[in-house]
N, C-alpha and C positions, 0 to 999 in steps of 0.2 A: 303624727296622728296615731300610730300604734302605742306610743307611750301614754297618751291621753286616755285611750280606750282602755288599756291595762289598768291605769290608775283608777278610772271610774269603776271598773269591775271589781277591783279590790276593795275600794271604798264602799260600794253597795253591798258586797258580801259581808264585809266587816259590820256594817249597820245592821244587816239582818241577824248576824250572830249576836251582836250586842243588845239589840232590841228585843228579840224573841227568845234567844238563849237556849232553845230546846234542841237545836241540832248543832253538830260540829263538823265543819267542813275539814276534810283532810288538809294537813299542812302542805302536802304536795302541790295543792292547787295554788297556793301563794308562792311557793318556791317556782313554780312554772311561770307565774305572771311577772316575777322580778328577775328571771334568769337572764335577760338581755341586758342587765346593767353593765356599763362599761367599766366600772370601778367599784371598790368597796364604799367609797364616799357616795356614789350614785345610788347604790343599794340602800345605805342607811338613810339617805335623804328621801328616797321613794317610801321607805317603811315608815319614817317618822312623819312625812307629809300625809300619808294615808291615815295614819293613827290620829294625827291632829284634826284632819278633816272629819274623820268618823266620829270622834268624841265631840267635836263642835256641833255637827249635825244632829247627833243623838241628844246632846244636851238642849239644843234649841227645840227640837221636836218635844222633848219631855216638858220643857217650860210652857210650850204653846198648848199641850194637851192637859197637863195637870195643874197649871197655875191659873 
């Protein structure tokens, strides 16, 4: 459950940064959320998954609003 909570928090914060773009969250926030990864592969999978989810959600929102 903690993994899902951290993943959702990272995705929501990345969406906010990508959508609004006027504030920058300190990178230490993201390092703290991904610090419990068991391996490098898990860390990279977490980051790639969060990035793909974020870009997908923002792209979908952009299409719904501006198309």
